[in-house]
C-alpha positions in Angstrom: 16.3 49.7 -7.0 16.9 46.4 -8.7 18.2 44.8 -5.5 15.2 46.1 -3.6 12.9 44.2 -6.1 14.9 41.0 -5.7 14.7 41.3 -1.9 10.9 41.7 -2.0 10.6 38.7 -4.3 12.9 36.6 -2.1 10.9 37.6 1.1 7.6 36.7 -0.7 8.9 33.3 -1.8 10.2 32.6 1.7 6.8 33.5 3.2 5.0 31.2 0.7 7.4 28.4 1.4 6.9 28.8 5.1 3.1 28.8 4.7 3.3 25.6 2.6 5.5 23.9 5.2 3.0 24.9 8.0 0.1 23.5 5.9 1.9 20.3 5.2 2.8 19.9 8.9 -0.8 20.5 9.8 -1.9 17.8 7.4 0.6 15.4 8.8 -0.5 16.2 12.3 -4.2 15.7 11.3 -3.2 12.2 10.0 -1.2 11.6 13.1 -4.0 12.5 15.5 -6.7 10.4 13.7 -8.0 7.7 16.0 -9.1 4.2 14.7 -12.9 3.9 14.1 -13.0 0.4 15.4 -11.3 -1.7 18.1 -8.7 -4.1 16.8 -9.9 -7.7 16.9 -7.8 -10.2 14.9 -9.5 -12.4 12.2 -8.9 -16.1 13.0 -6.5 -17.7 10.4 -9.2 -20.2 9.3 -11.3 -17.2 8.3 -8.4 -15.4 6.6 -7.8 -18.5 4.5 -11.5 -18.7 3.5 -11.7 -15.0 2.7 -8.8 -15.3 0.2 -10.0 -18.6 -1.1 -13.5 -17.4 -2.0 -11.9 -14.5 -3.9 -9.9 -17.0 -6.0 -6.7 -15.0 -5.4 -3.9 -15.6 -7.9 -0.3 -14.3 -8.3 -1.7 -11.6 -10.7 -3.9 -10.1 -8.0 -3.2 -7.0 -5.9 -4.7 -7.5 -2.4 -5.5 -4.4 -0.3 -6.5 -5.0 3.4 -8.2 -2.0 4.9 -7.6 -1.9 8.6 -4.7 -4.4 8.4 -4.3 -5.1 12.2 -1.3 -7.4 12.6 -0.9 -7.9 8.8 -2.0 -11.5 8.8 -4.3 -11.2 5.7 -1.7 -9.4 3.7 1.1 -11.7 4.6 -1.0 -14.8 4.0 -2.0 -13.6 0.6 1.6 -12.9 -0.4 2.9 -16.2 1.1 0.2 -18.5 -0.3 -0.5 -16.9 -3.7 2.8 -15.0 -4.4 0.8 -11.9 -5.2 1.4 -8.3 -4.3 -0.4 -7.4 -1.1 -0.7 -4.1 0.8 -2.2 -3.3 4.2 -3.4 0.1 5.5 -4.2 1.2 9.0 -4.5 4.6 10.8 -3.1 3.2 14.0 0.8 3.3 14.2 0.8 0.3 16.6 -1.0 -1.8 14.1 1.5 -0.9 11.4 4.3 -2.0 13.8 2.5 -5.3 14.5 2.1 -5.8 10.7 5.8 -5.1 10.0 6.7 -7.7 12.7 4.5 -10.2 10.9 6.1 -9.3 7.6 9.6 -9.8 9.1 8.8 -13.5 9.7 8.3 -14.1 5.9 11.0 -15.3 3.5 12.9 -12.4 2.0 11.5 -13.0 -1.5 7.9 -12.9 -0.1 8.6 -9.8 2.0 9.2 -7.9 -1.3 5.6 -8.5 -2.2 4.3 -7.0 1.0 3.8 -3.3 2.0 2.2 -1.6 4.9 1.2 2.1 5.2 -0.2 4.3 7.9 -3.2 5.8 6.1 -6.8 6.7 6.6 -8.6 4.0 4.5 -11.5 6.4 3.8 -9.3 8.7 1.7 -7.3 5.9 0.0 -7.1 5.4 -3.7 -8.1 1.8 -4.3 -7.7 1.8 -8.1 -4.7 -0.6 -8.1 -6.5 -3.2 -6.0 -8.2 -6.3 -7.5 -9.1 -7.8 -4.1 -10.1 -5.7 -1.1 -10.5 -7.4 2.4 -12.5 -5.8 5.2 -13.2 -6.4 8.9 -14.9 -3.2 9.7 -18.3 -2.3 11.2 -21.3 -2.3 8.7 -21.5 1.6 8.9 -17.8 1.8 7.9 -18.3 -0.6 5.0 -21.1 1.7 3.7 -18.8 4.7 4.1 -16.3 2.9 1.7 -18.9 2.4 -1.1 -17.9 5.5 -3.1 -14.3 4.2 -3.2 -15.3 0.6 -3.8 -17.5 1.5 -6.8 -14.4 2.8 -8.6 -12.6 -0.5 -8.5 -11.8 -2.2 -11.8 -14.4 -4.6 -13.3 -13.9 -8.1 -11.9 -12.4 -6.9 -8.6 -13.6 -8.8 -5.5 -14.5 -7.4 -2.1 -14.7 -9.7 0.9 -15.7 -8.9 4.5 -15.4 -10.8 7.7 -18.7 -10.9 9.7 -20.2 -7.6 8.4 -22.4 -6.8 5.4 -22.6 -3.6 3.4 -26.1 -2.1 3.4 -27.3 -1.0 0.0 -25.1 -3.5 -1.9 -26.3 -7.1 -2.6 -23.6 -9.7 -2.0 -22.7 -12.3 -4.6 -25.1 -15.3 -4.9 -24.7 -17.7 -2.0 -23.2 -15.2 0.4 -22.8 -14.8 3.3 -21.2 -18.2 4.0 -20.4 -19.5 7.5 -16.9 -20.5 8.7 -16.3 -22.4 11.9 -13.6 -20.7 14.0 -11.9 -21.8 17.2 -14.5 -20.1 19.4 -17.5 -19.3 17.2 -19.0 -19.4 13.7 -18.0 -16.5 11.5 -19.7 -15.0 8.4 -17.9 -14.2 5.2 -19.5 -11.8 2.7 -18.3 -11.3 -0.9 -19.2 -8.8 -3.6 -17.9 -8.5 -7.2 -17.4 -5.3 -9.2 -19.5 -3.7 -10.7 -21.3 -3.7 -7.4 -25.0 -4.7 -7.3 -26.4 -1.6 -5.8 -29.9 -2.0 -4.3 -32.6 0.4 -5.6 -33.9 2.8 -3.0 
């Protein structure tokens, strides 16, 4: 009788474990199947430099690039300011590109850089002190609930696109001359200046 109870308990545990593995596998598959919300267009280096410059990045900052593309913003931040920098993208190919960019850095700088395949709209941004964006305006708006939770004093900077409902810092956007056209750079500081509806 005792062995029968043990067998039932064992079978129940095995079934629960199997269900958990199936659920985890389904979650991984969901993340794997997610398609990028925007086509990848690289930010010119002159704009990258200006974005980091206006945020007054220092070695004490933690830079998050949401939709990291080829990793140039993250790698520039780490190389120029010796700060911790992380890039996130839902596209596996972009993560490969980013890792290729990282591999060209000095070994000590590489240690400051990390890339992860993640959906930026479910990301915990609490560690970031600087967030960089090159997303469509509607996607910037979708990020507002996460951006509102950033630490006081954190800076958000966007290439070309604004964030409806949030007033940029005074004097922004600014214009930056690129190789082929003039680009805009928007900056916001936390706490965000939310516009009254």
